[in-house]
ZAFIFI-844567 format. One line per 4 residues: number of its first residue (from 1); for each residue y, z, x of N, C-alpha, C, O, CB. Coordinates in nm, 2 decimals. Glycine has a CB too. Layout:
! residues N
NUM	Y/Z/X/Y/Z/X/Y/Z/X/Y/Z/X/Y/Z/X | ...
! end
This chain:
! residues 218
1	15.95/11.13/8.70/15.87/11.25/8.73/15.77/11.28/8.62/15.66/11.32/8.64/15.96/11.37/8.76 | 15.82/11.26/8.49/15.74/11.30/8.38/15.62/11.20/8.36/15.51/11.25/8.34/15.82/11.29/8.25 | 15.65/11.07/8.38/15.54/10.97/8.37/15.44/10.99/8.48/15.32/10.98/8.46/15.59/10.83/8.37 | 15.49/11.03/8.60/15.40/11.05/8.71/15.31/11.17/8.69/15.19/11.16/8.72/15.47/11.06/8.84
5	15.36/11.28/8.63/15.28/11.39/8.60/15.18/11.37/8.50/15.07/11.42/8.51/15.37/11.51/8.55 | 15.21/11.28/8.40/15.12/11.25/8.29/15.00/11.17/8.35/14.88/11.19/8.31/15.18/11.17/8.18 | 15.03/11.08/8.44/14.93/10.99/8.50/14.83/11.07/8.59/14.72/11.05/8.60/14.99/10.87/8.58 | 14.89/11.17/8.66/14.81/11.25/8.75/14.73/11.36/8.67/14.76/11.48/8.69/14.90/11.31/8.86
9	14.64/11.31/8.59/14.55/11.40/8.52/14.46/11.48/8.62/14.44/11.43/8.73/14.47/11.33/8.41 | 14.40/11.59/8.57/14.32/11.66/8.66/14.19/11.59/8.69/14.14/11.51/8.60/14.29/11.80/8.60 | 14.13/11.62/8.80/14.00/11.56/8.83/13.89/11.60/8.73/13.80/11.53/8.70/13.95/11.59/8.97 | 13.90/11.73/8.69/13.81/11.78/8.59/13.81/11.70/8.46/13.70/11.68/8.40/13.84/11.93/8.56
13	13.93/11.66/8.41/13.94/11.58/8.29/13.88/11.45/8.31/13.83/11.39/8.21/14.08/11.58/8.24 | 13.89/11.39/8.43/13.83/11.26/8.45/13.68/11.27/8.46/13.61/11.18/8.40/13.88/11.20/8.59 | 13.62/11.37/8.52/13.48/11.38/8.54/13.41/11.44/8.42/13.28/11.42/8.41/13.45/11.46/8.66 | 13.48/11.50/8.33/13.41/11.56/8.21/13.39/11.71/8.22/13.43/11.77/8.32/13.28/11.48/8.18
17	13.32/11.76/8.12/13.29/11.90/8.11/13.19/11.95/8.20/13.13/11.88/8.29/13.26/11.94/7.97 | 13.16/12.08/8.18/13.06/12.15/8.27/12.93/12.18/8.20/12.84/12.25/8.25/13.12/12.28/8.32 | 12.91/12.12/8.07/12.79/12.15/7.99/12.66/12.12/8.06/12.57/12.20/8.06/12.80/12.08/7.87 | 12.66/12.01/8.13/12.53/11.97/8.20/12.49/12.07/8.31/12.38/12.10/8.33/12.55/11.84/8.26
21	12.59/12.12/8.38/12.57/12.22/8.49/12.51/12.35/8.43/12.43/12.41/8.49/12.69/12.24/8.58 | 12.57/12.39/8.32/12.53/12.51/8.26/12.38/12.50/8.21/12.30/12.59/8.23/12.62/12.55/8.14 | 12.36/12.38/8.14/12.22/12.36/8.09/12.12/12.36/8.21/12.01/12.41/8.19/12.21/12.22/8.02 | 12.16/12.31/8.32/12.06/12.30/8.44/12.03/12.44/8.49/11.92/12.45/8.56/12.12/12.21/8.55
25	12.11/12.54/8.47/12.09/12.67/8.52/11.99/12.75/8.44/11.94/12.86/8.48/12.22/12.74/8.54 | 11.97/12.71/8.31/11.89/12.79/8.22/11.74/12.79/8.25/11.68/12.89/8.25/11.91/12.74/8.08 | 11.67/12.67/8.28/11.53/12.68/8.31/11.49/12.76/8.43/11.39/12.84/8.42/11.48/12.54/8.33 | 11.57/12.76/8.54/11.53/12.85/8.65/11.54/13.00/8.61/11.46/13.08/8.66/11.63/12.82/8.77
29	11.64/13.03/8.53/11.65/13.17/8.49/11.53/13.20/8.40/11.48/13.31/8.41/11.78/13.19/8.41 | 11.49/13.11/8.32/11.37/13.13/8.23/11.25/13.15/8.32/11.16/13.23/8.28/11.35/13.02/8.13 | 11.24/13.07/8.42/11.12/13.09/8.51/11.11/13.23/8.57/11.01/13.29/8.57/11.13/12.98/8.63 | 11.23/13.28/8.62/11.23/13.41/8.68/11.20/13.52/8.58/11.12/13.61/8.61/11.37/13.44/8.75
33	11.25/13.50/8.46/11.23/13.60/8.35/11.08/13.60/8.31/11.02/13.71/8.30/11.32/13.58/8.23 | 11.02/13.48/8.30/10.88/13.47/8.26/10.79/13.52/8.37/10.69/13.59/8.34/10.85/13.32/8.23 | 10.83/13.50/8.49/10.75/13.55/8.60/10.75/13.70/8.61/10.64/13.76/8.63/10.80/13.49/8.74 | 10.86/13.76/8.59/10.87/13.90/8.59/10.80/13.97/8.47/10.73/14.06/8.48/11.02/13.95/8.58
37	10.82/13.91/8.35/10.77/13.96/8.23/10.62/13.96/8.22/10.55/14.04/8.16/10.82/13.89/8.10 | 10.56/13.86/8.29/10.41/13.84/8.29/10.35/13.89/8.41/10.23/13.86/8.44/10.38/13.69/8.28 | 10.42/13.98/8.49/10.35/14.04/8.60/10.33/13.95/8.72/10.22/13.94/8.77/10.22/14.10/8.57 | 10.44/13.88/8.76/10.44/13.78/8.87/10.34/13.67/8.84/10.27/13.62/8.94/10.40/13.85/9.00
41	10.34/13.61/8.72/10.26/13.50/8.69/10.34/13.37/8.70/10.44/13.35/8.63/10.20/13.51/8.55 | 10.30/13.28/8.80/10.37/13.16/8.81/10.35/13.07/8.69/10.43/12.99/8.65/10.32/13.08/8.94 | 10.23/13.08/8.63/10.19/13.00/8.51/10.29/13.03/8.40/10.34/12.94/8.33/10.05/13.02/8.47 | 10.30/13.16/8.37/10.39/13.19/8.26/10.54/13.17/8.29/10.61/13.13/8.20/10.37/13.34/8.22
45	10.57/13.18/8.41/10.71/13.15/8.45/10.74/13.00/8.43/10.84/12.96/8.38/10.74/13.18/8.59 | 10.63/12.92/8.46/10.65/12.77/8.45/10.65/12.74/8.30/10.73/12.65/8.26/10.53/12.70/8.51 | 10.57/12.80/8.22/10.57/12.77/8.07/10.71/12.81/8.01/10.76/12.73/7.93/10.46/12.85/8.00 | 10.77/12.92/8.06/10.90/12.96/8.01/11.01/12.86/8.05/11.09/12.82/7.97/10.93/13.10/8.06
49	11.00/12.82/8.17/11.10/12.72/8.22/11.09/12.59/8.15/11.19/12.53/8.11/11.08/12.70/8.37 | 10.97/12.54/8.13/10.95/12.41/8.06/10.99/12.42/7.92/11.06/12.33/7.86/10.81/12.36/8.07 | 10.96/12.53/7.85/10.99/12.55/7.71/11.15/12.55/7.69/11.20/12.49/7.60/10.93/12.68/7.66 | 11.21/12.62/7.78/11.36/12.63/7.77/11.42/12.49/7.80/11.52/12.45/7.74/11.42/12.73/7.87
53	11.36/12.42/7.90/11.41/12.28/7.93/11.39/12.19/7.81/11.48/12.10/7.78/11.33/12.22/8.05 | 11.28/12.20/7.74/11.26/12.12/7.62/11.37/12.15/7.51/11.42/12.06/7.45/11.12/12.15/7.56 | 11.39/12.28/7.49/11.49/12.32/7.39/11.63/12.27/7.43/11.71/12.22/7.35/11.49/12.48/7.37 | 11.67/12.29/7.56/11.80/12.24/7.61/11.81/12.09/7.59/11.91/12.04/7.54/11.82/12.28/7.75
57	11.70/12.02/7.62/11.70/11.88/7.60/11.72/11.83/7.46/11.79/11.74/7.43/11.57/11.82/7.66 | 11.65/11.90/7.37/11.66/11.87/7.22/11.81/11.90/7.18/11.86/11.82/7.10/11.57/11.96/7.14 | 11.87/12.01/7.22/12.01/12.03/7.18/12.10/11.93/7.24/12.19/11.88/7.17/12.05/12.17/7.24 | 12.08/11.89/7.36/12.16/11.78/7.42/12.15/11.65/7.34/12.25/11.58/7.32/12.13/11.76/7.57
61	12.03/11.61/7.30/12.01/11.49/7.23/12.08/11.50/7.09/12.14/11.41/7.04/11.86/11.46/7.21 | 12.07/11.62/7.03/12.13/11.64/6.90/12.28/11.63/6.91/12.35/11.59/6.81/12.09/11.77/6.84 | 12.34/11.66/7.02/12.48/11.65/7.04/12.53/11.52/7.09/12.64/11.50/7.13/12.53/11.76/7.14 | 12.43/11.42/7.10/12.47/11.29/7.14/12.45/11.26/7.29/12.50/11.16/7.34/12.60/11.26/7.10
65	12.37/11.34/7.36/12.35/11.32/7.50/12.26/11.20/7.52/12.19/11.16/7.43/12.29/11.45/7.56 | 12.26/11.15/7.65/12.18/11.04/7.68/12.03/11.08/7.70/12.00/11.18/7.77/12.23/10.97/7.81 | 11.94/11.00/7.64/11.80/11.03/7.65/11.75/11.03/7.79/11.67/11.11/7.83/11.72/10.94/7.56 | 11.80/10.93/7.87/11.75/10.92/8.01/11.79/11.05/8.09/11.70/11.09/8.17/11.81/10.80/8.07
69	11.91/11.10/8.07/11.95/11.22/8.14/11.86/11.34/8.10/11.83/11.42/8.19/12.10/11.25/8.12 | 11.83/11.35/7.97/11.74/11.46/7.92/11.60/11.45/7.98/11.55/11.55/8.03/11.74/11.45/7.77 | 11.55/11.33/7.99/11.41/11.31/8.04/11.41/11.34/8.19/11.32/11.40/8.24/11.37/11.16/8.02 | 11.51/11.30/8.26/11.52/11.33/8.41/11.53/11.48/8.43/11.46/11.53/8.52/11.64/11.26/8.47
73	11.61/11.55/8.35/11.62/11.69/8.37/11.49/11.76/8.34/11.45/11.85/8.41/11.73/11.75/8.28 | 11.42/11.72/8.23/11.29/11.78/8.20/11.19/11.75/8.30/11.11/11.84/8.34/11.25/11.73/8.06 | 11.19/11.63/8.35/11.09/11.59/8.46/11.11/11.68/8.58/11.02/11.72/8.65/11.10/11.44/8.49 | 11.24/11.71/8.62/11.27/11.79/8.74/11.21/11.93/8.72/11.16/11.98/8.82/11.42/11.79/8.76
77	11.22/11.98/8.60/11.17/12.12/8.58/11.02/12.12/8.59/10.96/12.21/8.65/11.22/12.17/8.44 | 10.96/12.02/8.53/10.81/12.01/8.53/10.76/11.99/8.67/10.66/12.05/8.71/10.76/11.89/8.45 | 10.82/11.90/8.75/10.78/11.89/8.89/10.80/12.01/8.97/10.71/12.05/9.05/10.86/11.77/8.96 | 10.91/12.08/8.95/10.93/12.21/9.02/10.82/12.31/8.99/10.78/12.38/9.07/11.07/12.27/8.98
81	10.78/12.32/8.86/10.68/12.41/8.82/10.54/12.37/8.88/10.47/12.45/8.92/10.66/12.41/8.66 | 10.52/12.24/8.89/10.39/12.19/8.95/10.38/12.22/9.10/10.28/12.26/9.15/10.38/12.04/8.93 | 10.50/12.21/9.16/10.50/12.25/9.31/10.47/12.39/9.32/10.39/12.43/9.41/10.64/12.22/9.37 | 10.53/12.48/9.24/10.50/12.63/9.26/10.36/12.66/9.22/10.29/12.74/9.29/10.60/12.70/9.16
85	10.30/12.59/9.12/10.16/12.61/9.08/10.07/12.56/9.19/9.97/12.63/9.22/10.13/12.54/8.95 | 10.10/12.46/9.25/10.02/12.40/9.36/10.02/12.49/9.48/9.91/12.51/9.54/10.07/12.26/9.40 | 10.13/12.54/9.52/10.14/12.62/9.65/10.10/12.76/9.62/10.06/12.83/9.72/10.28/12.61/9.71 | 10.11/12.81/9.50/10.09/12.95/9.47/10.20/13.04/9.51/10.18/13.16/9.52/9.96/12.99/9.53
89	10.32/12.98/9.54/10.43/13.07/9.58/10.54/13.04/9.48/10.59/12.93/9.46/10.48/13.03/9.72 | 10.58/13.15/9.41/10.68/13.14/9.31/10.81/13.08/9.36/10.88/13.01/9.28/10.70/13.28/9.24 | 10.85/13.12/9.48/10.98/13.07/9.53/10.98/12.92/9.55/11.09/12.86/9.55/11.01/13.13/9.66 | 10.87/12.85/9.55/10.86/12.71/9.56/10.91/12.63/9.44/10.92/12.51/9.44/10.72/12.66/9.60
93	10.93/12.71/9.33/10.99/12.65/9.21/11.13/12.60/9.25/11.18/12.50/9.19/11.00/12.75/9.10 | 11.19/12.66/9.35/11.33/12.62/9.39/11.33/12.53/9.51/11.43/12.50/9.56/11.41/12.75/9.42 | 11.21/12.49/9.56/11.20/12.41/9.68/11.27/12.27/9.66/11.34/12.23/9.75/11.06/12.39/9.72 | 11.24/12.20/9.55/11.30/12.07/9.52/11.45/12.09/9.52/11.53/12.00/9.57/11.25/12.01/9.39
97	11.50/12.19/9.45/11.65/12.21/9.45/11.71/12.23/9.59/11.81/12.18/9.62/11.68/12.34/9.36 | 11.64/12.31/9.67/11.68/12.33/9.81/11.69/12.20/9.88/11.79/12.17/9.95/11.59/12.43/9.88 | 11.58/12.12/9.87/11.58/11.99/9.95/11.68/11.89/9.89/11.74/11.81/9.97/11.44/11.93/9.94 | 11.70/11.89/9.76/11.80/11.80/9.71/11.94/11.83/9.75/12.03/11.75/9.77/11.79/11.80/9.55
101	11.97/11.96/9.77/12.10/12.00/9.82/12.12/11.96/9.97/12.23/11.93/10.01/12.12/12.15/9.81 | 12.01/11.97/10.05/12.02/11.92/10.19/12.05/11.77/10.19/12.14/11.73/10.26/11.88/11.95/10.26 | 11.98/11.70/10.11/12.00/11.55/10.10/12.14/11.52/10.05/12.20/11.43/10.10/11.89/11.49/10.01 | 12.19/11.59/9.95/12.32/11.57/9.89/12.43/11.60/10.00/12.53/11.52/10.01/12.34/11.65/9.77
105	12.42/11.71/10.07/12.52/11.74/10.17/12.53/11.63/10.27/12.64/11.59/10.31/12.48/11.87/10.24 | 12.41/11.58/10.32/12.41/11.47/10.42/12.47/11.34/10.36/12.54/11.27/10.43/12.27/11.45/10.47 | 12.43/11.31/10.24/12.47/11.19/10.18/12.62/11.18/10.15/12.68/11.08/10.18/12.40/11.17/10.04 | 12.68/11.29/10.10/12.82/11.29/10.08/12.90/11.28/10.21/13.00/11.22/10.21/12.86/11.42/10.00
109	12.85/11.35/10.31/12.92/11.34/10.44/12.91/11.20/10.50/13.00/11.15/10.55/12.86/11.45/10.54 | 12.79/11.15/10.49/12.76/11.01/10.54/12.85/10.91/10.47/12.89/10.81/10.53/12.62/10.97/10.54 | 12.87/10.93/10.34/12.95/10.83/10.27/13.09/10.82/10.32/13.16/10.72/10.31/12.95/10.87/10.12 | 13.14/10.93/10.37/13.28/10.93/10.43/13.28/10.86/10.56/13.37/10.78/10.59/13.33/11.08/10.45
113	13.17/10.88/10.64/13.16/10.81/10.77/13.16/10.66/10.75/13.23/10.59/10.83/13.04/10.86/10.84 | 13.09/10.61/10.65/13.08/10.46/10.63/13.19/10.41/10.54/13.19/10.29/10.51/12.95/10.43/10.57 | 13.29/10.50/10.51/13.41/10.46/10.43/13.38/10.42/10.29/13.44/10.33/10.24/13.48/10.35/10.50 | 13.28/10.48/10.23/13.24/10.47/10.09/13.23/10.60/10.03/13.12/10.64/9.98/13.11/10.38/10.07
117	13.34/10.68/10.03/13.33/10.82/9.98/13.28/10.83/9.84/13.33/10.76/9.75/13.47/10.89/9.99 | 13.18/10.91/9.82/13.11/10.91/9.69/13.20/10.95/9.58/13.17/10.91/9.46/12.99/11.00/9.70 | 13.29/11.04/9.60/13.38/11.08/9.49/13.46/10.96/9.44/13.48/10.95/9.32/13.48/11.19/9.54 | 13.50/10.87/9.53/13.56/10.75/9.49/13.47/10.66/9.41/13.51/10.60/9.31/13.62/10.68/9.61
121	13.35/10.65/9.45/13.25/10.57/9.38/13.23/10.62/9.24/13.23/10.55/9.14/13.11/10.57/9.45 | 13.22/10.76/9.22/13.19/10.82/9.09/13.31/10.80/9.00/13.30/10.76/8.89/13.16/10.97/9.11 | 13.43/10.83/9.05/13.55/10.82/8.97/13.58/10.68/8.94/13.62/10.65/8.83/13.67/10.89/9.04 | 13.56/10.59/9.03/13.58/10.45/9.01/13.49/10.39/8.89/13.54/10.31/8.81/13.55/10.37/9.13
125	13.37/10.44/8.89/13.28/10.40/8.78/13.32/10.46/8.65/13.32/10.39/8.54/13.13/10.44/8.81 | 13.37/10.59/8.65/13.41/10.65/8.52/13.53/10.58/8.47/13.55/10.57/8.35/13.44/10.80/8.55 | 13.63/10.54/8.56/13.75/10.48/8.51/13.74/10.33/8.49/13.84/10.27/8.45/13.86/10.51/8.61 | 13.62/10.27/8.52/13.60/10.13/8.50/13.66/10.05/8.61/13.68/9.93/8.60/13.66/10.09/8.37
129	13.69/10.11/8.73/13.75/10.04/8.84/13.65/9.97/8.93/13.68/9.89/9.01/13.84/10.13/8.92 | 13.53/10.02/8.91/13.42/9.97/9.00/13.46/10.01/9.15/13.48/10.13/9.18/13.39/9.82/8.99 | 13.47/9.91/9.24/13.50/9.94/9.38/13.64/9.90/9.41/13.68/9.89/9.53/13.40/9.87/9.47 | 13.73/9.86/9.31/13.86/9.81/9.35/13.95/9.92/9.41/14.04/9.89/9.48/13.93/9.77/9.22
133	13.92/10.05/9.39/13.99/10.16/9.45/13.99/10.15/9.61/14.08/10.21/9.67/13.94/10.29/9.41 | 13.89/10.08/9.66/13.88/10.07/9.81/14.00/9.99/9.87/14.02/9.99/9.99/13.75/10.02/9.85 | 14.06/9.91/9.78/14.17/9.82/9.83/14.30/9.91/9.85/14.40/9.86/9.91/14.20/9.71/9.73 | 14.30/10.03/9.80/14.41/10.12/9.82/14.38/10.22/9.93/14.30/10.31/9.92/14.44/10.20/9.68
137	14.45/10.20/10.05/14.42/10.28/10.17/14.45/10.43/10.14/14.38/10.52/10.19/14.50/10.23/10.28 | 14.55/10.46/10.06/14.58/10.59/10.03/14.48/10.66/9.94/14.44/10.78/9.97/14.72/10.60/9.96 | 14.43/10.59/9.84/14.32/10.64/9.76/14.19/10.66/9.85/14.12/10.76/9.83/14.29/10.55/9.64 | 14.16/10.56/9.93/14.04/10.57/10.02/14.05/10.70/10.11/13.95/10.77/10.12/14.03/10.45/10.10
141	14.16/10.72/10.17/14.18/10.84/10.25/14.17/10.97/10.17/14.10/11.06/10.21/14.32/10.84/10.32 | 14.23/10.97/10.05/14.22/11.09/9.97/14.08/11.12/9.92/14.04/11.23/9.92/14.32/11.08/9.85 | 14.01/11.01/9.88/13.87/11.03/9.83/13.78/11.08/9.95/13.69/11.15/9.92/13.82/10.90/9.77 | 13.81/11.03/10.07/13.73/11.07/10.18/13.75/11.22/10.21/13.65/11.29/10.23/13.77/10.99/10.31
145	13.87/11.27/10.21/13.89/11.41/10.23/13.83/11.50/10.12/13.76/11.60/10.15/14.04/11.44/10.24 | 13.84/11.46/10.00/13.79/11.53/9.89/13.63/11.53/9.89/13.57/11.62/9.85/13.84/11.48/9.75 | 13.58/11.41/9.93/13.43/11.40/9.94/13.37/11.50/10.04/13.26/11.55/10.02/13.39/11.26/9.97 | 13.44/11.51/10.15/13.40/11.61/10.25/13.39/11.75/10.20/13.30/11.83/10.22/13.49/11.61/10.38
149	13.49/11.78/10.12/13.49/11.92/10.05/13.38/11.93/9.96/13.31/12.03/9.95/13.63/11.94/9.98 | 13.35/11.82/9.88/13.24/11.81/9.79/13.11/11.84/9.86/13.02/11.91/9.81/13.24/11.68/9.71 | 13.09/11.78/9.98/12.97/11.80/10.06/12.95/11.95/10.09/12.84/11.99/10.10/12.98/11.72/10.18 | 13.06/12.02/10.11/13.05/12.16/10.14/12.98/12.25/10.04/12.92/12.35/10.07/13.19/12.22/10.17
153	13.00/12.21/9.91/12.93/12.29/9.81/12.78/12.28/9.82/12.71/12.38/9.80/12.97/12.24/9.67 | 12.73/12.16/9.86/12.58/12.15/9.88/12.54/12.23/10.00/12.43/12.29/10.00/12.54/12.00/9.89 | 12.62/12.22/10.11/12.59/12.29/10.23/12.59/12.44/10.20/12.50/12.51/10.26/12.69/12.26/10.34 | 12.68/12.49/10.12/12.69/12.63/10.09/12.56/12.68/10.02/12.50/12.78/10.05/12.81/12.67/10.00
157	12.51/12.59/9.93/12.39/12.63/9.85/12.27/12.63/9.95/12.19/12.72/9.94/12.36/12.52/9.74 | 12.26/12.54/10.04/12.16/12.54/10.14/12.16/12.67/10.23/12.06/12.73/10.25/12.16/12.42/10.23 | 12.28/12.71/10.27/12.29/12.83/10.35/12.25/12.95/10.28/12.19/13.05/10.34/12.44/12.85/10.40 | 12.27/12.96/10.14/12.23/13.07/10.06/12.09/13.06/10.02/12.01/13.16/10.03/12.32/13.08/9.94
161	12.04/12.95/9.98/11.91/12.93/9.92/11.80/12.95/10.03/11.70/13.01/10.01/11.89/12.80/9.86 | 11.82/12.89/10.15/11.72/12.88/10.25/11.66/13.01/10.29/11.54/13.03/10.29/11.77/12.81/10.37 | 11.75/13.11/10.33/11.69/13.24/10.37/11.62/13.31/10.26/11.52/13.38/10.28/11.80/13.33/10.43 | 11.68/13.30/10.14/11.61/13.36/10.02/11.48/13.30/9.99/11.38/13.37/9.96/11.70/13.35/9.90
165	11.47/13.17/10.00/11.34/13.10/9.98/11.24/13.14/10.09/11.13/13.16/10.06/11.36/12.94/9.98 | 11.29/13.14/10.21/11.20/13.17/10.32/11.14/13.32/10.31/11.03/13.34/10.34/11.28/13.16/10.45 | 11.23/13.41/10.26/11.18/13.55/10.24/11.11/13.57/10.11/11.06/13.68/10.08/11.30/13.64/10.25 | 11.10/13.47/10.02/11.03/13.48/9.90/11.11/13.57/9.80/11.04/13.64/9.71/10.90/13.54/9.92
169	11.24/13.57/9.81/11.32/13.66/9.72/11.35/13.58/9.59/11.45/13.52/9.57/11.45/13.70/9.79 | 11.25/13.58/9.49/11.26/13.50/9.38/11.38/13.54/9.29/11.45/13.46/9.24/11.13/13.51/9.30 | 11.39/13.67/9.26/11.50/13.72/9.17/11.63/13.68/9.23/11.72/13.64/9.16/11.49/13.87/9.15 | 11.65/13.70/9.36/11.78/13.67/9.42/11.80/13.52/9.42/11.91/13.48/9.40/11.77/13.72/9.57
173	11.69/13.44/9.43/11.71/13.30/9.42/11.76/13.26/9.28/11.84/13.17/9.26/11.57/13.23/9.45 | 11.70/13.32/9.18/11.74/13.29/9.04/11.89/13.33/9.02/11.96/13.25/8.96/11.66/13.37/8.94 | 11.93/13.44/9.07/12.07/13.48/9.06/12.16/13.38/9.14/12.27/13.34/9.08/12.09/13.62/9.11 | 12.12/13.35/9.26/12.20/13.25/9.34/12.21/13.12/9.27/12.31/13.05/9.27/12.14/13.24/9.48
177	12.10/13.07/9.22/12.09/12.94/9.15/12.19/12.94/9.03/12.25/12.84/9.01/11.95/12.91/9.10 | 12.20/13.05/8.96/12.30/13.06/8.85/12.44/13.06/8.89/12.53/12.99/8.84/12.27/13.18/8.76 | 12.47/13.15/8.99/12.61/13.16/9.04/12.66/13.03/9.11/12.77/13.00/9.10/12.62/13.28/9.14 | 12.56/12.97/9.18/12.60/12.85/9.26/12.58/12.72/9.18/12.58/12.61/9.25/12.53/12.85/9.39
181	12.57/12.73/9.05/12.56/12.60/8.97/12.69/12.57/8.91/12.78/12.52/8.98/12.45/12.62/8.86 | 12.71/12.61/8.78/12.84/12.57/8.72/12.96/12.64/8.77/13.07/12.58/8.78/12.83/12.58/8.58 | 12.96/12.77/8.81/13.08/12.83/8.87/13.12/12.76/9.00/13.24/12.74/9.02/13.06/12.98/8.89 | 13.03/12.74/9.09/13.06/12.67/9.21/13.11/12.53/9.18/13.20/12.48/9.25/12.94/12.67/9.31
185	13.04/12.46/9.09/13.08/12.32/9.06/13.22/12.32/9.00/13.30/12.23/9.04/12.98/12.26/8.96 | 13.26/12.41/8.92/13.39/12.42/8.86/13.49/12.44/8.97/13.60/12.38/8.97/13.40/12.53/8.75 | 13.46/12.53/9.06/13.55/12.56/9.17/13.57/12.44/9.26/13.68/12.41/9.31/13.50/12.68/9.25 | 13.45/12.37/9.29/13.46/12.25/9.37/13.54/12.14/9.31/13.62/12.07/9.38/13.32/12.20/9.40
189	13.53/12.12/9.18/13.61/12.01/9.11/13.75/12.05/9.12/13.84/11.96/9.15/13.56/12.00/8.96 | 13.79/12.17/9.10/13.93/12.21/9.11/13.98/12.20/9.25/14.09/12.14/9.27/13.95/12.36/9.06 | 13.91/12.24/9.35/13.95/12.23/9.49/13.96/12.08/9.53/14.05/12.05/9.60/13.86/12.31/9.58 | 13.86/12.00/9.49/13.86/11.86/9.53/13.98/11.79/9.47/14.04/11.70/9.53/13.73/11.80/9.49
193	14.01/11.83/9.34/14.13/11.77/9.28/14.25/11.80/9.35/14.34/11.72/9.37/14.13/11.81/9.13 | 14.26/11.93/9.40/14.38/11.97/9.47/14.40/11.89/9.60/14.50/11.84/9.63/14.38/12.12/9.50 | 14.29/11.88/9.68/14.29/11.81/9.80/14.32/11.66/9.78/14.39/11.60/9.85/14.15/11.82/9.87 | 14.26/11.61/9.67/14.28/11.46/9.64/14.43/11.43/9.62/14.48/11.34/9.68/14.20/11.43/9.51
197	14.49/11.51/9.54/14.63/11.48/9.51/14.73/11.52/9.62/14.83/11.46/9.64/14.67/11.55/9.38 | 14.69/11.63/9.70/14.77/11.66/9.81/14.77/11.56/9.92/14.86/11.54/10.00/14.72/11.80/9.87 | 14.66/11.48/9.92/14.64/11.37/10.02/14.71/11.24/9.98/14.73/11.16/10.07/14.50/11.34/10.04 | 14.76/11.23/9.86/14.83/11.11/9.81/14.98/11.13/9.83/15.03/11.25/9.81/14.80/11.08/9.66
201	15.05/11.03/9.86/15.20/11.04/9.87/15.26/11.08/9.73/15.20/11.05/9.63/15.26/10.91/9.92 | 15.37/11.14/9.74/15.44/11.18/9.61/15.46/11.07/9.52/15.46/11.09/9.39/15.57/11.25/9.64 | 15.49/10.95/9.57/15.52/10.83/9.48/15.39/10.75/9.44/15.41/10.65/9.38/15.62/10.74/9.55 | 15.27/10.80/9.47/15.15/10.73/9.43/15.13/10.75/9.28/15.15/10.86/9.23/15.03/10.78/9.51
205	15.09/10.64/9.21/15.08/10.64/9.07/14.96/10.72/9.02/14.96/10.75/8.90/15.07/10.51/9.01 | 14.87/10.76/9.10/14.75/10.84/9.05/14.62/10.76/9.06/14.62/10.65/9.11/14.78/10.88/8.91 | 14.52/10.82/9.00/14.38/10.77/9.01/14.36/10.64/8.93/14.28/10.56/8.97/14.28/10.87/8.97 | 14.43/10.63/8.82/14.41/10.51/8.73/14.47/10.38/8.78/14.44/10.28/8.73/14.45/10.55/8.60
209	14.57/10.39/8.87/14.64/10.27/8.92/14.62/10.26/9.07/14.64/10.35/9.14/14.79/10.28/8.88 | 14.58/10.14/9.11/14.55/10.11/9.25/14.67/10.04/9.31/14.73/9.95/9.26/14.42/10.01/9.26 | 14.71/10.10/9.43/14.83/10.05/9.50/14.78/9.99/9.63/14.73/10.06/9.72/14.94/10.15/9.52 | 14.79/9.86/9.65/14.75/9.79/9.77/14.87/9.79/9.87/14.98/9.82/9.83/14.71/9.64/9.74
213	14.84/9.76/10.00/14.95/9.76/10.10/15.06/9.66/10.06/15.18/9.68/10.09/14.89/9.72/10.23 | 15.02/9.55/9.99/15.12/9.45/9.94/15.22/9.51/9.84/15.34/9.48/9.84/15.05/9.33/9.89 | 15.17/9.60/9.76/15.25/9.67/9.66/15.35/9.76/9.73/15.47/9.77/9.68/15.17/9.75/9.56 | 15.31/9.83/9.83/15.40/9.92/9.91/15.51/9.84/9.97/15.63/9.88/9.97/15.32/10.00/10.01
217	15.48/9.72/10.02/15.58/9.64/10.09/15.69/9.58/10.00/15.80/9.57/10.03/15.51/9.52/10.17 | 15.64/9.55/9.88/15.73/9.50/9.78/15.81/9.60/9.71/15.90/9.58/9.62/15.66/9.41/9.68
! end
């Protein structure tokens, strides 16, 4: 029982910390603050968001973060600002985020349908298993159930973001973007980990060891 408990580490410890999610919530907050402080100026809101994104990126690089991830995050903020500047609607700063959550909800759900649950893909890469976990029917089933739950976090964001974006409620969008970033992600990781392990038999060795049907028979 002791060795089994040790092997069944939390999903959060496998996937890593929440720093990236927290960092991602800062530029949108800066956009809203800049927009308010400058009298509903999209330009100043964009400058504030990009400036904060640059500072966050510099801090991440100084802490040993990957340069590619920093560049992608900064590019996302710049594109979001350009969209808002082009349309002249401040709420469109959040449009890409809204669309990406729609796409993510569909992608995670579709991955379960085609029997390639994305949570299994991600954890398999992190643990160096690549796709070998698919040989374990119990892991495949558990990852499928947890991936469906993961899809729900994106769906929840769409349900909240869409009416606020449609109504042009920028401040509410900023608040929702903050609340539904790392707090929701932390809750999702915890809930997905619970579903994952509840879906595995009690005698399953855990995520790091793959058990094939042949192993069960022997």
